[in-house]
C-alpha positions, 0 to 999 in steps of 0.5 A: 140085371137083378134089381138090388134091395139096400140090403143087397146093394151094401152087402155088395159094397162091403164085399167089393172092399173086401171078401169076407163071411157074413157075419164079419160082414154083419159086424162091420155094418153095426162098426159102421153105423149102416144100422143107421141108413140100411135095415138089416138083422144077421138074418136078413143079411144072411138070406141077402147074401144066399140070394146074391150067390144064387143070382151069381153076382157072389161065389164062395171063395173060402172057408175058415174055421176058428176053434171050435166054431163052425165053418164060415163061407167067405164070400167074393164079388163076380163080375156080374155082382160089380156090374150090378152094383154099378148099375144100381149106383148109378141109378140111385145117384141119378134118379130122384125117388119118392121113398114115401116116408110117413112124417110127410104124411102125418104132418098133412094130417096134423090139423086134426089134432089140437094145436097145442098137442101137434106143438108137443110132439113137434117139439118131441121130434126136434129133441131126437133130430137135434140129437141125431144132428149131435151124434152126426157132429161128433162122427164128423169130427171122428171121421176127420181124425181118422183122417177118411176122405170125404168121399167115402162117408159123403152120406154122414154129411148129407143125412146131417144136412137133410137133418139140420133142414128138418130141425130148421123146419119144425123150429119154424113150424113150432114158432109159427104154431105158438105165435098164432102166425100158423092159423089152426083148425080148432077141434073137438076132443 
């Protein structure tokens, strides 16, 4: 079974819901704010769709034309595509993977900067994380207003919980740096 990258996985998920053309898929991803969890551009999505078709995971199901615009090919998921999606989903849900985020690397080397600078940088990050939490809070309200079941938007709740944990850690670390409870090596500029 072909290995699905996150964008291909996301494209298959959309096509499982309904057949559509790549531009429509891209617009739907942006409308759903999936670009917050999957790195996507129109070009990268078109390439992912081409790979999925080449691998037999999706097939052309129709061609549409609207006005003077070029024809658009509509794709649908094959049985092999559904099987690849299910297999990838089960693997992603059940296996813990180190995704090598850069922040833990930076935190591990933060002692190379003066404490005051680290406080400043972590405070900037904390503000951004809190803004992201606020965005997720609004999203949770919109989801509830639309009557969507929590089961189809668990990623929003998960991301919000991870952001809250990060904000708590950042605030605690900043407080410890400011109070001197966190010993910090002296650095020379």
